[in-house]
N, C-alpha and C positions, 0 to 999 in steps of 0.2 A: 642768183642775181647776176646779171650780165656784167656789172662793173666791179665785181669783187673776185678775189682769188684766195686760195689757201693751199697749203701742202700738209699732208698728214703722213708722219713717219711712224712706222710700227717699230717699237722697241721692246726689249724684254720686260720692261716695266709698264708697258701700255702705249697709247698713242701720244705722240708729241706733235701738236698742230701749230703751224706757223701761218698766221693770218695776214691779210693785207690790211685795209682800213677797217674791216669788220662791218661793212654796210649791210650784209645779210644777217648780221647778229651773230655773236660768238656762240650762242647756244645752238642756233640753226647750223652753223658751220661744224660744230662738234658732233651734233647728231648725224649730220650727213657723213662725216668721216667715219663714225661708228657703223653706219649702215653699209658704206662702201667696203670697209675693211673687215667687218665682222668682229672687231676688237671693241670690247665695252669699257675697258679701263682707260682712263685719261691720266697720263703722267705729267704732261706740261702743255702750256700754251704760250706762244710768243707772238707779239704783233699788236695791231690796233684792235680795240674792242668796240669802238664807236659808241662809247658811253660817256657822255659829256656832262651829265648832271645827275643828281640823285632824284630819280623818278621811278615809276613802276617798273620800267624795263631794267633799269640798273639794279633795283632791289631783287627782282626775279632772277636776274643773271647771277647775282651774288649768291642767292639761295641755291640755284642750280649747281654752281661751281662748288659750293660748300658741301652739298649733298653728294656730288660725284667724288670728291676727294675724301670725304670722311675724316675722322680724327687720326686714324693710323697712317694713312697715306695722303697727306695734303698735296694738292695739285701745285706744281711750280708754275708761277705766273711771271712772264717777262713782258711788261708793258712797253710799247714803243710809241704809240700815237693814239689819239682819240679817246683818252681816258683822263683828260686834264683835271676835271673837278672832283674826281672820286678816288684818287690814288690811295689816300688814307683809308677809305672805306674797304678797298680790297685788302690792304695790309691787315686791318683789324679783323676782317671777317673770314678770310680764306686760310691764311697761315703762311705757307712758304711763298714769299713775294720777292721778286728781284727787281 
């Protein structure tokens, strides 16, 4: 998406992705980072997720993040913007939340 940006850092524990506002969708951004780097593990995400209400997109994003992190290695989330209405949803569903 032309008005979005992100940076993917490869770490020993997997990808740490820093997003902008997340207009492309955090799942799309993570999948693109995986394809570009070849790294499948996601260690953490920081930035805007562009999820403003509990709707199908939010529920599917939470399911995706939960599945990627699993129970042994929860994904660290660092929300900055565009997640106003669902902060509790992430905390309750994903695990490690900052």
